[in-house]
TORGUKE-607247 format. One record per residue (C-alpha): residue number from 1; x, y, z. Coordinates in steps of 0.2 Angstrom, whole numbers, plus 5000, padded with zeros to 4 digits. Last residue first. Layout:
ATOM; n; px; py; pz
ATOM; NUM; X; Y; Z
...
***
This chain:
ATOM; n; px; py; pz
ATOM; 338; 4959; 4907; 5060
ATOM; 337; 4976; 4904; 5065
ATOM; 336; 4978; 4885; 5056
ATOM; 335; 4974; 4891; 5040
ATOM; 334; 4989; 4903; 5039
ATOM; 333; 4991; 4921; 5044
ATOM; 332; 5005; 4931; 5036
ATOM; 331; 5013; 4944; 5047
ATOM; 330; 5011; 4963; 5050
ATOM; 329; 5018; 4970; 5064
ATOM; 328; 5033; 4976; 5056
ATOM; 327; 5023; 4986; 5045
ATOM; 326; 5014; 5000; 5057
ATOM; 325; 5027; 5010; 5057
ATOM; 324; 5026; 5010; 5035
ATOM; 323; 5009; 5011; 5039
ATOM; 322; 5008; 5027; 5051
ATOM; 321; 5023; 5035; 5040
ATOM; 320; 5010; 5032; 5024
ATOM; 319; 4996; 5039; 5034
ATOM; 318; 5003; 5053; 5039
ATOM; 317; 5008; 5059; 5023
ATOM; 316; 4989; 5055; 5015
ATOM; 315; 4982; 5067; 5026
ATOM; 314; 4989; 5082; 5015
ATOM; 313; 4985; 5073; 5000
ATOM; 312; 4967; 5072; 5006
ATOM; 311; 4965; 5089; 5012
ATOM; 310; 4974; 5094; 4995
ATOM; 309; 4959; 5084; 4987
ATOM; 308; 4946; 5093; 4997
ATOM; 307; 4953; 5110; 4993
ATOM; 306; 4954; 5104; 4973
ATOM; 305; 4935; 5101; 4973
ATOM; 304; 4930; 5117; 4983
ATOM; 303; 4940; 5127; 4973
ATOM; 302; 4930; 5119; 4957
ATOM; 301; 4916; 5122; 4965
ATOM; 300; 4917; 5139; 4970
ATOM; 299; 4925; 5143; 4952
ATOM; 298; 4910; 5136; 4944
ATOM; 297; 4893; 5142; 4956
ATOM; 296; 4898; 5159; 4963
ATOM; 295; 4913; 5163; 4952
ATOM; 294; 4906; 5161; 4936
ATOM; 293; 4886; 5161; 4938
ATOM; 292; 4889; 5176; 4950
ATOM; 291; 4900; 5185; 4939
ATOM; 290; 4891; 5182; 4922
ATOM; 289; 4875; 5189; 4930
ATOM; 288; 4885; 5206; 4938
ATOM; 287; 4888; 5209; 4919
ATOM; 286; 4871; 5204; 4914
ATOM; 285; 4864; 5214; 4927
ATOM; 284; 4878; 5229; 4924
ATOM; 283; 4872; 5229; 4905
ATOM; 282; 4852; 5228; 4907
ATOM; 281; 4855; 5245; 4919
ATOM; 280; 4859; 5252; 4903
ATOM; 279; 4846; 5263; 4898
ATOM; 278; 4843; 5266; 4881
ATOM; 277; 4830; 5280; 4880
ATOM; 276; 4823; 5287; 4896
ATOM; 275; 4836; 5301; 4902
ATOM; 274; 4842; 5311; 4885
ATOM; 273; 4831; 5304; 4871
ATOM; 272; 4816; 5304; 4880
ATOM; 271; 4820; 5322; 4889
ATOM; 270; 4824; 5327; 4872
ATOM; 269; 4809; 5319; 4862
ATOM; 268; 4798; 5327; 4876
ATOM; 267; 4805; 5344; 4872
ATOM; 266; 4802; 5343; 4853
ATOM; 265; 4784; 5337; 4857
ATOM; 264; 4780; 5350; 4868
ATOM; 263; 4789; 5363; 4853
ATOM; 262; 4778; 5355; 4840
ATOM; 261; 4765; 5358; 4851
ATOM; 260; 4767; 5374; 4851
ATOM; 259; 4769; 5378; 4834
ATOM; 258; 4753; 5368; 4832
ATOM; 257; 4746; 5385; 4846
ATOM; 256; 4753; 5398; 4836
ATOM; 255; 4748; 5390; 4818
ATOM; 254; 4729; 5392; 4826
ATOM; 253; 4731; 5408; 4834
ATOM; 252; 4740; 5414; 4817
ATOM; 251; 4723; 5408; 4810
ATOM; 250; 4714; 5417; 4821
ATOM; 249; 4722; 5434; 4817
ATOM; 248; 4719; 5429; 4799
ATOM; 247; 4701; 5427; 4798
ATOM; 246; 4697; 5441; 4811
ATOM; 245; 4706; 5452; 4798
ATOM; 244; 4698; 5446; 4784
ATOM; 243; 4681; 5447; 4794
ATOM; 242; 4683; 5465; 4797
ATOM; 241; 4678; 5474; 4783
ATOM; 240; 4664; 5464; 4774
ATOM; 239; 4658; 5458; 4790
ATOM; 238; 4656; 5478; 4797
ATOM; 237; 4647; 5482; 4781
ATOM; 236; 4634; 5465; 4783
ATOM; 235; 4632; 5468; 4802
ATOM; 234; 4629; 5487; 4800
ATOM; 233; 4615; 5480; 4785
ATOM; 232; 4608; 5468; 4796
ATOM; 231; 4605; 5479; 4810
ATOM; 230; 4597; 5490; 4800
ATOM; 229; 4586; 5479; 4790
ATOM; 228; 4580; 5473; 4808
ATOM; 227; 4576; 5490; 4816
ATOM; 226; 4565; 5492; 4799
ATOM; 225; 4555; 5477; 4801
ATOM; 224; 4554; 5478; 4820
ATOM; 223; 4543; 5496; 4816
ATOM; 222; 4534; 5488; 4804
ATOM; 221; 4528; 5477; 4815
ATOM; 220; 4526; 5488; 4828
ATOM; 219; 4514; 5496; 4817
ATOM; 218; 4515; 5514; 4808
ATOM; 217; 4504; 5527; 4812
ATOM; 216; 4513; 5539; 4818
ATOM; 215; 4520; 5527; 4833
ATOM; 214; 4505; 5512; 4835
ATOM; 213; 4498; 5528; 4851
ATOM; 212; 4495; 5538; 4835
ATOM; 211; 4483; 5527; 4825
ATOM; 210; 4473; 5520; 4840
ATOM; 209; 4468; 5539; 4844
ATOM; 208; 4455; 5542; 4833
ATOM; 207; 4447; 5523; 4836
ATOM; 206; 4447; 5525; 4855
ATOM; 205; 4440; 5545; 4853
ATOM; 204; 4426; 5536; 4842
ATOM; 203; 4421; 5524; 4855
ATOM; 202; 4421; 5535; 4868
ATOM; 201; 4408; 5546; 4859
ATOM; 200; 4399; 5529; 4856
ATOM; 199; 4400; 5521; 4871
ATOM; 198; 4393; 5539; 4879
ATOM; 197; 4380; 5544; 4865
ATOM; 196; 4370; 5527; 4865
ATOM; 195; 4364; 5525; 4882
ATOM; 194; 4351; 5541; 4888
ATOM; 193; 4350; 5552; 4869
ATOM; 192; 4343; 5532; 4866
ATOM; 191; 4331; 5530; 4879
ATOM; 190; 4325; 5550; 4876
ATOM; 189; 4322; 5546; 4859
ATOM; 188; 4311; 5533; 4862
ATOM; 187; 4301; 5538; 4876
ATOM; 186; 4298; 5555; 4863
ATOM; 185; 4295; 5541; 4849
ATOM; 184; 4281; 5532; 4860
ATOM; 183; 4272; 5549; 4866
ATOM; 182; 4269; 5551; 4847
ATOM; 181; 4265; 5538; 4844
ATOM; 180; 4250; 5536; 4858
ATOM; 179; 4244; 5553; 4852
ATOM; 178; 4242; 5547; 4834
ATOM; 177; 4232; 5532; 4841
ATOM; 176; 4222; 5544; 4852
ATOM; 175; 4220; 5553; 4837
ATOM; 174; 4213; 5543; 4825
ATOM; 173; 4199; 5534; 4835
ATOM; 172; 4190; 5549; 4836
ATOM; 171; 4198; 5566; 4827
ATOM; 170; 4210; 5572; 4814
ATOM; 169; 4217; 5590; 4816
ATOM; 168; 4225; 5589; 4833
ATOM; 167; 4232; 5572; 4829
ATOM; 166; 4241; 5579; 4813
ATOM; 165; 4247; 5593; 4826
ATOM; 164; 4253; 5579; 4841
ATOM; 163; 4261; 5569; 4824
ATOM; 162; 4271; 5581; 4818
ATOM; 161; 4278; 5584; 4838
ATOM; 160; 4282; 5567; 4836
ATOM; 159; 4292; 5567; 4822
ATOM; 158; 4300; 5582; 4827
ATOM; 157; 4306; 5573; 4843
ATOM; 156; 4314; 5557; 4834
ATOM; 155; 4323; 5571; 4824
ATOM; 154; 4328; 5563; 4805
ATOM; 153; 4338; 5551; 4796
ATOM; 152; 4341; 5540; 4811
ATOM; 151; 4359; 5535; 4821
ATOM; 150; 4363; 5553; 4817
ATOM; 149; 4384; 5553; 4809
ATOM; 148; 4397; 5556; 4819
ATOM; 147; 4401; 5538; 4820
ATOM; 146; 4397; 5536; 4802
ATOM; 145; 4412; 5545; 4798
ATOM; 144; 4422; 5536; 4812
ATOM; 143; 4419; 5521; 4804
ATOM; 142; 4427; 5529; 4787
ATOM; 141; 4441; 5535; 4794
ATOM; 140; 4445; 5519; 4803
ATOM; 139; 4459; 5514; 4793
ATOM; 138; 4464; 5494; 4800
ATOM; 137; 4482; 5493; 4808
ATOM; 136; 4498; 5490; 4796
ATOM; 135; 4502; 5472; 4797
ATOM; 134; 4502; 5470; 4778
ATOM; 133; 4518; 5483; 4779
ATOM; 132; 4529; 5470; 4787
ATOM; 131; 4527; 5458; 4776
ATOM; 130; 4530; 5470; 4761
ATOM; 129; 4546; 5478; 4769
ATOM; 128; 4551; 5459; 4771
ATOM; 127; 4549; 5454; 4754
ATOM; 126; 4559; 5469; 4747
ATOM; 125; 4573; 5464; 4759
ATOM; 124; 4574; 5447; 4754
ATOM; 123; 4572; 5454; 4735
ATOM; 122; 4587; 5466; 4739
ATOM; 121; 4599; 5454; 4745
ATOM; 120; 4601; 5449; 4763
ATOM; 119; 4615; 5445; 4774
ATOM; 118; 4627; 5445; 4757
ATOM; 117; 4646; 5443; 4760
ATOM; 116; 4657; 5447; 4747
ATOM; 115; 4670; 5434; 4742
ATOM; 114; 4686; 5432; 4753
ATOM; 113; 4703; 5437; 4750
ATOM; 112; 4718; 5433; 4764
ATOM; 111; 4733; 5439; 4759
ATOM; 110; 4748; 5428; 4765
ATOM; 109; 4764; 5437; 4765
ATOM; 108; 4764; 5435; 4787
ATOM; 107; 4760; 5417; 4786
ATOM; 106; 4778; 5416; 4774
ATOM; 105; 4786; 5426; 4788
ATOM; 104; 4778; 5417; 4801
ATOM; 103; 4785; 5399; 4795
ATOM; 102; 4801; 5407; 4792
ATOM; 101; 4803; 5412; 4810
ATOM; 100; 4795; 5394; 4816
ATOM; 99; 4810; 5387; 4805
ATOM; 98; 4822; 5396; 4813
ATOM; 97; 4816; 5393; 4828
ATOM; 96; 4816; 5375; 4828
ATOM; 95; 4832; 5371; 4838
ATOM; 94; 4831; 5351; 4838
ATOM; 93; 4847; 5349; 4830
ATOM; 92; 4857; 5366; 4839
ATOM; 91; 4849; 5361; 4857
ATOM; 90; 4854; 5343; 4857
ATOM; 89; 4872; 5347; 4854
ATOM; 88; 4882; 5330; 4851
ATOM; 87; 4899; 5327; 4857
ATOM; 86; 4897; 5336; 4874
ATOM; 85; 4881; 5329; 4875
ATOM; 84; 4884; 5312; 4872
ATOM; 83; 4891; 5309; 4889
ATOM; 82; 4892; 5291; 4888
ATOM; 81; 4883; 5287; 4904
ATOM; 80; 4871; 5302; 4901
ATOM; 79; 4866; 5298; 4883
ATOM; 78; 4866; 5279; 4887
ATOM; 77; 4852; 5283; 4899
ATOM; 76; 4857; 5279; 4919
ATOM; 75; 4849; 5265; 4927
ATOM; 74; 4858; 5268; 4943
ATOM; 73; 4868; 5250; 4942
ATOM; 72; 4874; 5257; 4924
ATOM; 71; 4882; 5273; 4934
ATOM; 70; 4891; 5261; 4942
ATOM; 69; 4898; 5254; 4926
ATOM; 68; 4902; 5268; 4916
ATOM; 67; 4910; 5275; 4931
ATOM; 66; 4922; 5261; 4932
ATOM; 65; 4924; 5259; 4916
ATOM; 64; 4932; 5276; 4913
ATOM; 63; 4927; 5293; 4903
ATOM; 62; 4936; 5310; 4911
ATOM; 61; 4944; 5312; 4893
ATOM; 60; 4929; 5310; 4881
ATOM; 59; 4931; 5304; 4862
ATOM; 58; 4921; 5288; 4868
ATOM; 57; 4937; 5279; 4857
ATOM; 56; 4951; 5291; 4865
ATOM; 55; 4943; 5288; 4883
ATOM; 54; 4942; 5269; 4881
ATOM; 53; 4964; 5268; 4876
ATOM; 52; 4965; 5252; 4869
ATOM; 51; 4983; 5250; 4855
ATOM; 50; 4992; 5239; 4868
ATOM; 49; 4981; 5236; 4882
ATOM; 48; 4989; 5242; 4901
ATOM; 47; 4993; 5257; 4889
ATOM; 46; 4980; 5269; 4897
ATOM; 45; 4976; 5262; 4916
ATOM; 44; 4956; 5261; 4914
ATOM; 43; 4958; 5240; 4912
ATOM; 42; 4964; 5240; 4929
ATOM; 41; 4951; 5253; 4938
ATOM; 40; 4939; 5241; 4931
ATOM; 39; 4948; 5225; 4937
ATOM; 38; 4948; 5236; 4952
ATOM; 37; 4930; 5235; 4954
ATOM; 36; 4930; 5227; 4972
ATOM; 35; 4917; 5213; 4966
ATOM; 34; 4928; 5211; 4949
ATOM; 33; 4945; 5211; 4955
ATOM; 32; 4937; 5198; 4967
ATOM; 31; 4929; 5186; 4953
ATOM; 30; 4944; 5190; 4940
ATOM; 29; 4961; 5188; 4948
ATOM; 28; 4957; 5181; 4965
ATOM; 27; 4945; 5168; 4958
ATOM; 26; 4957; 5166; 4941
ATOM; 25; 4972; 5163; 4952
ATOM; 24; 4963; 5151; 4963
ATOM; 23; 4955; 5140; 4951
ATOM; 22; 4969; 5139; 4938
ATOM; 21; 4985; 5134; 4951
ATOM; 20; 4973; 5128; 4964
ATOM; 19; 4964; 5116; 4948
ATOM; 18; 4980; 5112; 4943
ATOM; 17; 4989; 5111; 4959
ATOM; 16; 4977; 5097; 4967
ATOM; 15; 4974; 5084; 4951
ATOM; 14; 4993; 5085; 4951
ATOM; 13; 4995; 5080; 4967
ATOM; 12; 4984; 5066; 4966
ATOM; 11; 4993; 5060; 4949
ATOM; 10; 5008; 5062; 4961
ATOM; 9; 5002; 5050; 4974
ATOM; 8; 5002; 5036; 4960
ATOM; 7; 5019; 5027; 4964
ATOM; 6; 5021; 5035; 4980
ATOM; 5; 5004; 5028; 4987
ATOM; 4; 5008; 5009; 4976
ATOM; 3; 5022; 5007; 4988
ATOM; 2; 5014; 5014; 5004
ATOM; 1; 4999; 5000; 4999
***
């Protein structure tokens, strides 16, 4: 057993040495320096890698891998991480002032001409005037003339007097009849004078004053029609003189609103490009994942393997010494010794 241990122990030592050299050095050079970020500082050293200078490649003297890695861990945008604002000016690239000035100048040269606006043509005015004339109050002149005339062709009192004179000339029963008719005529005349003159006079006065109450003989419809036609003419004159100015002002306000929307969009695009687009946290997470997989899962297993074999090799020496010291007590047993 001791002889075989000396013959094959070099293989065991080799199996311990190779993983120890590879795994231990790789762990210290890669894993430990990556966790301490010393690896990034080493890569940032100018001239360490021939013909490679990160600052010259990126065109920025203050750029280094350590700072880039820290910014990526903070989920910074690529624009901020690489300091691209020092190479590309977004203010000049997205400067729309010159375009807005050109648009405004072109708009000022626009001549707005509108066709004449006619709210009411002459035929419509004639129709309105004709319709308003149909609403004139009736002519009460004939009625007033009739009211001023007497209700009868003659006087009832005169007729009663003639009947009384005729009764004096005749006699008998005819005299009494004529006197009765004269009495009835006088009563009828008295009743007519007592009841009819008051209403007739008041009605005639109302008819006589009626036309003057409507404004010199004109109806309210005609007055309103004339006022409406006058306002329509004033509105039409105002539209013909001010419509072009109103349209131009409203168009200018609409154009300024559109330019405001475009400026808002440009500001949003600049903010998104510098703060939101191409965030590099996935890059830092990828580096961390590679470090965890290579160091925690692979190198730790390799180191555990050579560490176990190393202890086995270390304990092999005492076992060889113990075997040599105990060899003198070894003898081959016979069958009879059992």
